[in-house]
N, C-alpha and C positions, 0 to 999 in steps of 0.2 A: 496293950494286949489286944489280940484279935482272936475271936472264936468263930469258926465257920463249920458248916457241915460239908462233908466230903461227898460229892456226887460221882458215882462210878458210871462209866459208859462202856458199852460193848466195844471191844477193840476190833476194827475191821480186819478181816483176814485171819483172825485167831479165835476160832470157835471155843466158847467156854471161858474166855478171858475178858474181864472187865477192869478198866484202869482209870486213874485220875491223876493228873499232874498236881503235885503238892508244892513244889518250889521251882521257879524258873531261874535262869542264870542271872548274874549280876555283871556290872562293868568290870570288876576286878577278877572275877573267875566265873566261868560258865559251869554252873551246878544245876543238875536236873534231878529231881526226886519224884518218883512215881510210886503210887500204891496200886497193886494189882491183886485181884482175886481170881484164882484159877479153879475151875470146877474139876472134879475128879476126871482124870484122863486127858485134860487139856495140857497144852505145852507151848513153850516158846521154841519155834524151830531153830535148828542149828544156824548160827550166824556169827560173824566176827564182832568182837567188842570194838566199837568206834573209839573208845577211850577206856581208862580204868573204870571198871564197873564193880559195884558192891551189891549183893543180893542178900537180904536179910529175911529169914522166914519168921513171920509174926505168929502164925498159927497153921496147923495142918502138917502134912507129911508129903514128901515127894523125892525126886532124884535130880541130880545135876551131873553134867559131864563137860569136860574141857577138851583141849586139843587131842588128848590121848584116847578119847571116847570111852573112858572108864567111868561107869556110873557110880555116884556116891549118894547114899541116902542123906536127906536133910529133913529137919523137923523144926518146930518152934524153937527159936534161939540160935539156929544155925546161921553163920555168916559165911558167904562165899565171895571171893574176890577174883575177878578175871583181869588179866593184863591187856593193854591195848593190842588189838589184832588177834587175840586168842579166840579160836572157834569155840562156841559153847552152846549148850541147850539145857532146858529144864522141863520137868514133867511134874504134874500133880497126881499123887496117888489118892489123896483125900482132898476135900476142898482146902486150898492153901492160899493164905494171904501173905504177900511179900512186899517189902519196900525195896525199890531199885534206886540206886544212886550212881550217877555218872558225873565225873569231874574232869574239866578241861581247863588249862590255863587260858586266860584271855588272849586274843590276838590270833 
């Protein structure tokens, strides 16, 4: 067992967003897990998903949108999945803590 403290760092270019890498990829599969804390009003700007992405809200409230630009409210317990290439964005209405997971096959 390994117990560690998570150190959050400000994300360059994303005001009000602090992140920490929790898991790095392995030889069998590239998996990336990040923890992000977004201050009220902070956002991840619209961008395409490089791979399948999962966005899990741990605490707080906000909104997400996909290719169709329709905003959907999210809160603690919400899970959002974006397909590879899908344009998406997210906003924090209150301080929002999220776990981001990206998975890619090796190779």
